[in-house]
C-alpha positions in Angstrom: 79.4 106.1 102.0 79.4 108.5 99.1 81.9 107.7 96.3 84.1 110.8 97.0 84.0 110.2 100.7 85.0 106.5 100.1 87.9 107.6 97.8 89.1 110.1 100.4 88.8 107.6 103.2 90.9 105.1 101.3 93.6 107.7 100.5 93.7 109.0 104.1 93.9 105.4 105.5 96.7 104.5 103.1 98.7 107.6 103.9 98.5 107.0 107.6 99.4 103.3 107.3 102.2 103.9 104.8 103.7 106.6 107.0 103.5 104.3 110.1 104.6 101.0 108.5 106.0 101.6 105.0 104.7 100.5 101.7 105.9 96.9 101.9 104.3 96.1 105.2 100.8 97.4 104.4 98.3 95.3 102.6 95.1 96.4 100.8 93.2 94.5 103.5 94.9 96.7 106.1 93.9 99.8 104.2 90.3 98.9 103.7 90.0 97.9 107.4 91.4 101.3 108.4 89.1 103.1 106.0 86.0 101.1 106.9 85.3 100.2 103.2 85.3 96.9 101.3 88.2 95.7 99.1 86.2 96.2 95.9 86.2 99.9 96.6 90.0 100.1 96.2 89.8 98.3 92.9 86.9 100.5 91.8 88.6 103.8 92.6 92.2 103.0 91.9 92.5 99.7 90.1 95.4 98.3 92.1 97.7 98.9 95.1 100.3 100.4 92.8 97.8 102.9 91.3 96.7 103.8 94.8 100.3 104.6 95.8 100.7 106.6 92.6 97.5 108.6 93.3 98.6 109.2 96.9 102.0 110.5 95.6 100.4 112.8 93.1 97.8 114.1 95.6 100.5 114.8 98.2 102.9 116.4 95.7 100.2 118.9 94.6 99.5 119.8 98.2 103.2 120.2 99.0 103.8 122.3 95.9 100.8 124.6 96.8 102.4 125.1 100.2 105.8 125.9 98.7 104.2 128.5 96.3 102.3 130.0 99.2 105.5 130.4 101.3 107.5 131.7 98.4 104.8 134.3 97.6 104.7 135.4 101.2 108.5 135.7 101.3 108.5 137.8 98.1 105.8 140.1 99.5 107.6 140.6 102.8 110.9 141.3 101.0 109.3 143.8 98.6 109.9 141.6 95.6 113.0 139.9 96.9 113.6 137.4 99.6 116.8 136.2 101.3 118.1 132.8 100.1 117.5 131.3 103.6 113.8 132.1 103.4 113.6 130.7 99.8 115.3 127.5 100.8 113.0 127.2 103.8 110.0 127.6 101.6 111.2 125.0 99.2 112.4 122.4 101.7 110.1 123.0 104.7 106.8 121.6 103.2 108.5 118.4 102.3 109.9 117.9 105.8 106.6 118.8 107.5 
């Protein structure tokens, strides 16, 4: 498995497992089994479970913020430079809830 693919597989597996079971109930062994990689790969790419969680948070935050900005820009364009407060709130809160 290529290095980038391994890293992505670990992040995807961790996200799925944490969403299903929560941070406290998921071990690194659960994550590597789900990702189909060995335990050393987590240490190599992230250093620790805490660093993996931090990277997952940062990665997801960037994706959420990109979606917010996309929705805000679309609302602004549809409103000719202005958007109703309801649409703005939906753009800010919606990506987090999805």
